[in-house]
Steps between C-alpha positions, in 0.01 A plus 500: 500500500586132448210330670396143425287571193735766363804284566335218311454715192853640517652154532292371211613786278866446589469129441343567160797717411730217603314261273548741210870545567555127512299420191683767304815292538415219264122474537489245783412525867855437620853630452827324429672756723406651833211749475512703175521836676856537635379748762347372820175686568264470796177688441315710587814684611314758713154476652281556806404193704233506770563314824355148533448487121676242274716636216674333206835584341592336167855434379627510142854474363805392694594141579308297754470395771424830672491626858353810664608696809298763688675790673214504753383142556283607793274695264552296181603143582619299198600136462852553358512230231249555219319203352458569130485848348272692736449547871230632731521688827251633753618806696411531864273794573677825586409822678660726237627474143814286512744461206650152457757381247489148358814386315469210256826320411554236233760220489742724308484762780299748291250700705170680452347725766131537585399798712178452698321762705296314759188699586261451793202283403180695567281191455709280731258206498563461127139398444148618420236385749182380326175451691187331363148618565330339801353160418694455176443156351824520304733608783524151658632340181801731470837331463739738677795358308346626175319823587451743786121452490221347292188702413185405315431696182320821594593468867628795704794514738781729608870537426738676738866569573671647805767769459771567758806721510858385559446506877181291476259787563177512292506724194168688517331691216724335239367435150489137388402389149328164454498346150348192340753426226280236338130431465322349800476781757422870541548754782330803652570724798182382676267202470201721403687677219304537176800404286761228549811507277832323450681778691409675827700721736434558870691649792615307805321549833660590833629141534664513156242269343370565148181308415299485178179322410557218252251327272552189293386541139142384449576373152827340604571146395684303765843659501763673712530878525839669543488778762753768598521762777751787476607761755500798264760688705772236545387297191526179708247255357372152571316251278261214559245279323135433577295213355155585357249217457180473303189413699169332416174550692678645802758221514856484380489328162736219409808668351844407377777761466653522247265351245787450252868417546771333299822553310661580163835332435807609303596210275270377225308182588624513862334591830721521812376397843270766649276497811223760551281567804119544517288603801145386580247715687131496592244231442506213750825320583651251435569533128586231247741601220486275195660477154368372166559134420851411379642834609857493639512813714603448862270655762602557862333645808681656795609161636557256212518455124279261301619266230490648147141548384345430841284736703560656840297655784528850643373490858406863569388824347809711442700184434719452196611241251767485230508366148824409326611375162802276457792606280416336170439543130175690464256688284270784597231359729241602755379289793173573680521424874164456673445611861193342669390598851319286759157601364586412141553859384779528242738751351802457274856619451718458193865393476670583170831389350668624184843433350731777384626567150882470528664192353728329753861483380639152433860621537640446851631814671756538778387855577323565829130496414163516679206356308232572405622851425149630563192354665159667518232435760148584388268704720123499511369738227328714767790480742794732561741239636619140479418264785771316698708287264804275459693437177800284414802632307834329433855633532792347311845575359754733648686392812314358795390537771226751423323767701149600388286799595232735369499875450232555766487341847141379479593249229714213633740302280646175637725234351331162465615156385654435158572863419148617575418846629167533680360853479202580722306785652204550733229751412385608844351796687819706457628425149391344172665458161308754296380449145756647261790455744818314398768388744849365432630163616879504533763224524857569609771236447832446677688696231284808552298454181132596507203359307158660503144379431167661579153426637197714413135540590286559190 
């Protein structure tokens, strides 16, 4: 089973192993030869993939660039040329288990085979349907790009999925397990149940629909809850996020999510460029976002960026803004951003920056290198994920031109001007970079050399 969430973890683990193998050859994040391992390896080598579900395969060893060929492109279409050291594919849905062979070839004609068994998706929509209680005051402020629904703290609703067999017929009387993998929400088989918990199982009805009652935590601070539904027979599962907002006197209180965001660098006395996203809910729009006097952060709303230190306006509840620090010498600091709604109500969010502890070498190197070698994004102390972010790395040495990529498809690496590498991701209703997760950023040069850095959520 190599579904989106599982594939993410597998790719991260493989990428971590690659980092270790590279650093063991001289202690840096690059090699003076093609990849240290002489054996080309595409992994996982064997797995089950559900139809209509993205999967990731990571590549180690061999000599880039790489290409991949499918022996059944109707079921598993692939792009051929691989950009970087990983690739993703989404099988078409099938009516029966279908084996497919993917062959990865490097520039030296070495090959590595991946065997995939494509299995019918029993939750073909790939989503959990969330429904608010009638008259919800929080439902209208939901930003569909960020979460499947928005509930007020203590509010009830429902969560449901529809199961179908390979021919599209409903799967009746099938057990489905619903889980809240973080704080923020609980489930029960019925709305009048005496006990709600983080896990609840129900059977599908005659139409193949499994529905549970859902309740947002009463004590919840404004946050996002990570939800999962699993067909316990096929093990096909789908994930989503729901936003939970505090409320005051029957109204949605002014909230900002997350309340804290920032970065920790790699080199001592240095902070690389980082941009973090914040979302505003409740209160009365529009909202003014301001910084302390003489501050140099750059704020931006969904349409434009302000000059350094200047404020911006967020026009609607559910809207977002970003804060970014320039690449510069720095010390540990914390900036309080003030959000004021149209009635004068206020709340705050904090942006933090901290340098690393590694002294930057003064000796020029011709080795292919991606710097900083590590970069950490800080999550809200109560949160389980990092909000949408962008960070700037640099690639140098080796033999240009370069190809850059990440070890998971949700994180995008792109070459920028002057050797820059912009690494970004969107935390949305389907996927978020979880606290404790580390992902590799890879650069491949024209000689087949590979350099590796990492980005983490802490």
